C-alpha positions as a printed NumPy array, in Angstrom:
array([[ 127.32 ,  -82.398,  -24.511],
       [ 128.961,  -79.741,  -24.816],
       [ 130.247,  -78.094,  -28.018],
       [ 132.152,  -75.301,  -29.392],
       [ 133.599,  -73.544,  -32.281],
       [ 137.054,  -72.789,  -33.083],
       [ 137.694,  -70.216,  -35.934],
       [ 141.178,  -70.325,  -37.87 ],
       [ 142.328,  -68.347,  -41.416],
       [ 142.852,  -70.414,  -44.271],
       [ 146.434,  -70.519,  -45.329],
       [ 146.227,  -71.085,  -48.695],
       [ 145.67 ,  -68.616,  -51.766],
       [ 141.791,  -68.996,  -51.498],
       [ 141.571,  -67.296,  -48.362],
       [ 138.705,  -67.068,  -46.019],
       [ 138.301,  -69.207,  -42.629],
       [ 138.016,  -72.821,  -41.39 ],
       [ 135.317,  -73.532,  -38.472],
       [ 136.511,  -76.284,  -36.509],
       [ 133.056,  -78.286,  -34.438],
       [ 134.946,  -79.433,  -30.573],
       [ 132.983,  -81.705,  -28.144],
       [ 134.182,  -81.674,  -25.007],
       [ 135.336,  -85.194,  -23.84 ],
       [ 136.547,  -85.407,  -20.207],
       [ 138.664,  -82.629,  -19.62 ],
       [ 139.414,  -81.557,  -23.216],
       [ 137.854,  -80.999,  -26.442],
       [ 137.795,  -83.502,  -29.526],
       [ 138.469,  -81.437,  -32.646],
       [ 137.065,  -82.49 ,  -35.805],
       [ 139.071,  -81.449,  -37.99 ],
       [ 137.495,  -83.777,  -40.903],
       [ 134.22 ,  -82.142,  -40.408],
       [ 135.804,  -78.121,  -40.345],
       [ 133.834,  -75.961,  -42.884],
       [ 135.497,  -73.313,  -44.826],
       [ 133.828,  -69.447,  -44.652],
       [ 134.632,  -67.152,  -47.204],
       [ 133.25 ,  -64.234,  -45.099],
       [ 132.86 ,  -63.237,  -41.635],
       [ 129.11 ,  -63.679,  -42.039],
       [ 129.549,  -67.058,  -42.852],
       [ 131.535,  -67.676,  -39.823],
       [ 129.27 ,  -66.534,  -37.63 ],
       [ 126.224,  -68.903,  -38.917],
       [ 129.006,  -71.717,  -39.052],
       [ 129.447,  -71.496,  -35.289],
       [ 126.515,  -70.594,  -34.682],
       [ 124.87 ,  -74.008,  -36.378],
       [ 127.929,  -75.754,  -33.967],
       [ 126.915,  -74.07 ,  -30.584],
       [ 123.582,  -74.348,  -31.111],
       [ 122.748,  -77.624,  -33.372],
       [ 123.617,  -80.991,  -32.423],
       [ 127.207,  -82.706,  -33.147],
       [ 127.688,  -86.069,  -33.67 ],
       [ 130.379,  -87.506,  -30.792],
       [ 132.138,  -89.611,  -32.982],
       [ 132.887,  -87.463,  -36.28 ],
       [ 131.622,  -84.044,  -35.913],
       [ 128.897,  -84.072,  -38.092],
       [ 126.698,  -80.726,  -37.324],
       [ 123.047,  -81.649,  -38.08 ],
       [ 121.049,  -79.154,  -40.098],
       [ 117.684,  -79.994,  -39.286],
       [ 115.434,  -79.735,  -35.91 ],
       [ 117.179,  -81.642,  -33.233],
       [ 118.264,  -84.974,  -33.81 ],
       [ 117.379,  -85.181,  -37.543],
       [ 118.719,  -87.708,  -39.474],
       [ 121.163,  -89.69 ,  -36.618],
       [ 119.451,  -92.759,  -37.299],
       [ 120.547,  -92.908,  -41.307],
       [ 124.124,  -91.054,  -40.159],
       [ 124.605,  -93.398,  -37.567],
       [ 123.564,  -96.307,  -39.229],
       [ 126.062,  -95.217,  -42.632],
       [ 128.891,  -94.206,  -40.058],
       [ 129.211,  -95.881,  -36.722],
       [ 127.324,  -98.509,  -36.447],
       [ 130.593, -100.741,  -35.704],
       [ 131.231,  -98.604,  -32.492],
       [ 127.405,  -99.277,  -31.159],
       [ 124.419, -100.236,  -32.408],
       [ 121.702,  -97.293,  -33.347],
       [ 119.459,  -97.97 ,  -30.253],
       [ 122.017,  -98.306,  -27.897],
       [ 123.643,  -95.126,  -29.037],
       [ 120.643,  -93.5  ,  -29.365],
       [ 119.378,  -93.872,  -25.869],
       [ 122.971,  -92.496,  -24.331],
       [ 122.213,  -89.774,  -26.633],
       [ 118.722,  -88.881,  -25.716],
       [ 120.288,  -88.976,  -21.822],
       [ 123.261,  -87.033,  -22.483],
       [ 125.381,  -89.973,  -21.596],
       [ 126.976,  -90.5  ,  -24.432],
       [ 130.747,  -88.912,  -24.226],
       [ 130.435,  -90.15 ,  -20.119],
       [ 129.657,  -93.91 ,  -21.288],
       [ 132.34 ,  -93.929,  -24.032],
       [ 134.934,  -92.664,  -21.312],
       [ 133.977,  -95.362,  -19.118],
       [ 134.319,  -98.248,  -21.456],
       [ 137.768,  -96.632,  -22.827],
       [ 139.528,  -97.094,  -19.033]])
């Protein structure tokens, strides 16, 4: 799964930056504004971008897993996405890097 991070400045008095995880879906990137990360310094921005680019990101909601690999995906998926697909089926597709491809095919 190909990911990228978008960084933009906070509009309010609070200041800082937002880092938004994005996943490539076909010919575009799906943005997960709901799971964007607020950063108050450029160092925090660097850390957030690094996590998005180097950790696994949930293809349904953009949650960035902070552990090693997919640590926590089973609990996360069952709590938030079981209505889309069973964890067992999703896990099989994720481990083969086929989740996005299969979901795009099923949408056609």
